[in-house]
C-alpha positions in Angstrom: 6.9 16.1 -5.6 5.2 13.8 -5.4 0.4 13.3 -4.9 -1.3 9.9 -4.4 -4.2 9.9 -5.2 -5.7 5.9 -3.0 -8.7 4.2 -4.2 -10.1 0.4 -3.4 -11.6 -0.1 -0.2 -14.4 -1.1 2.4 -16.1 -3.2 3.7 -16.0 -7.5 2.9 -16.2 -10.1 5.1 -13.5 -12.4 6.7 -12.2 -14.5 4.1 -12.9 -12.5 0.7 -10.9 -10.0 -1.1 -10.4 -5.7 -2.2 -8.4 -5.1 -4.3 -6.0 -1.2 -3.5 -4.7 1.1 -5.5 -2.6 4.5 -5.9 -1.9 6.4 -8.3 1.3 9.4 -8.7 1.4 12.1 -9.8 4.3 14.5 -9.9 7.4 12.6 -10.3 9.3 10.1 -12.6 7.6 7.0 -10.8 10.1 4.7 -12.0 12.3 5.9 -10.1 10.3 5.7 -7.2 9.7 2.8 -3.8 6.7 2.3 -3.4 4.5 1.1 -0.5 1.4 -0.2 2.1 1.2 0.7 4.7 -1.9 0.0 7.4 -2.8 2.0 10.6 -5.9 -0.2 13.2 -7.5 1.8 15.9 -5.2 1.6 19.3 -2.3 0.8 17.0 1.7 2.3 15.8 1.2 2.6 11.8 2.6 -0.8 10.0 4.1 -1.6 7.2 2.3 -3.8 5.3 4.6 -4.4 2.0 6.5 -2.9 -0.1 8.1 -2.8 -4.1 10.7 -1.3 -5.2 11.9 0.1 -8.5 13.5 -2.8 -9.7 10.0 -4.6 -8.3 12.5 -6.1 -5.5 8.5 -6.6 -2.8 8.5 -7.5 1.1 6.5 -8.1 3.1 5.3 -7.9 6.5 4.7 -11.8 8.1 1.5 -11.1 8.8 -0.3 -11.2 5.6 2.5 -13.3 3.7 1.0 -15.6 0.8 -1.9 -13.4 1.4 -1.6 -9.4 -0.2 1.0 -9.2 -2.7 2.0 -5.7 -4.1 2.3 -5.2 -7.1 3.7 -2.1 -10.0 2.5 -0.7 -13.2 5.2 1.5 -14.0 3.1 2.9 -17.3 0.2 3.9 -14.9 1.8 5.2 -12.4 0.5 3.2 -10.2 1.2 0.2 -7.2 -1.0 -1.6 -6.4 -1.8 -4.2 -3.5 -5.2 -7.2 -3.7 -5.6 -8.6 -0.3 -6.8 -12.4 0.3 -9.0 -14.6 2.6 -8.6 -11.4 4.6 -9.3 -11.4 8.9 -10.7 -9.6 11.6 -7.0 -8.3 12.2 -6.7 -6.4 8.5 -9.2 -4.3 9.2 -7.5 -1.2 10.0 -6.7 1.8 7.2 -4.6 1.4 4.8 -2.1 3.6 3.6 0.0 4.1 0.0 3.6 5.4 0.8 6.8 6.9 -2.1 9.5 7.6 -1.1 12.0 9.8 -3.3 15.7 9.1 -3.0 17.9 11.4 -2.9 21.8 12.3 -2.9 22.4 11.2 0.9 19.1 11.3 1.9 14.7 10.8 1.1 11.7 11.8 1.6 8.2 9.6 2.2 4.9 10.9 0.7 1.5 9.4 1.5 -1.1 9.6 0.1 -5.1 10.7 2.1 -5.7 6.5 3.3 -8.8 4.7 2.6 -10.3 1.9 5.3 -10.7 -1.1 5.1 -12.9 -2.9 7.3 -12.9 -7.2 7.5 -16.7 -7.5 9.1 -18.7 -10.9 9.5 
């Protein structure tokens, strides 16, 4: 199995920046596809960004050019650098790991961390 422990988050004013971190254990990290998701009050959980084992990235349209996902295989960690934050970014952010098997995959989730963007 995979264990994910998140850190970062907090309260920032509009236009500010935050960096989220997620450390993985229990599985070869380099073989995992990692991602960040978020869930705002009254909304469904949505994809923010993903990064594959080949460092291919994908972003939601709402965060393109503002957020950057990266990974450090030596540290078995994934990061989300969030710049130019908006109140609409307020949500609980979850770290995700996807482990592929022969005919499918399994998702693992971090505990979540609150990001609040407000004056």
